C-alpha positions in Angstrom: 183.1 -13.7 130.7 179.4 -12.8 130.3 177.2 -14.1 127.4 176.6 -10.5 126.3 180.3 -10.2 125.8 180.1 -12.7 122.9 176.6 -12.1 121.5 176.1 -9.5 118.8 173.2 -8.4 116.6 172.8 -10.8 113.7 171.9 -7.8 111.4 174.4 -5.1 112.1 176.9 -7.1 114.3 176.6 -4.4 116.9 176.5 -4.5 120.7 173.4 -5.9 122.3 171.8 -5.4 125.7 169.8 -7.6 128.0 166.4 -6.2 129.1 165.1 -8.3 132.0 161.6 -6.6 132.2 160.8 -7.7 128.6 162.9 -10.9 128.6 164.7 -9.7 125.4 168.1 -9.1 124.0 167.9 -5.7 122.3 170.1 -4.0 119.7 169.9 -0.2 120.2 171.5 0.4 116.8 169.0 -1.6 114.7 166.2 -1.1 117.2 165.4 -4.8 117.2 164.5 -7.0 120.1 165.1 -10.7 120.2 163.1 -12.9 122.5 164.5 -15.2 125.2 162.8 -18.5 125.2 163.5 -21.1 127.9 166.5 -19.0 128.9 167.9 -19.1 125.3 168.2 -16.0 123.2 166.6 -16.5 119.8 168.9 -14.4 117.7 167.0 -14.9 114.4 166.1 -11.8 112.5 162.7 -13.0 111.5 161.8 -13.6 115.1 162.8 -10.1 116.2 160.4 -7.3 116.8 161.1 -3.6 116.1 161.6 -1.5 119.1 159.4 1.6 118.8 160.8 5.1 119.0 158.8 5.6 122.2 160.3 2.5 123.8 163.8 3.5 122.9 163.3 7.0 124.3 161.7 5.8 127.5 163.3 2.5 128.6 161.5 0.7 131.3 
């Protein structure tokens, strides 16, 4: 079992994805990105950033 199998977005409870290049857990549904600090995902809504439309259309 993978950590992503049990993590979900704290806002919409949807599926999340790991993005290695930005060191974030992202929710494509809410367009929120949660940071990973010291190898621990910080799944706190106030700590999330909004994923721009340009980022979501052109993933790195």
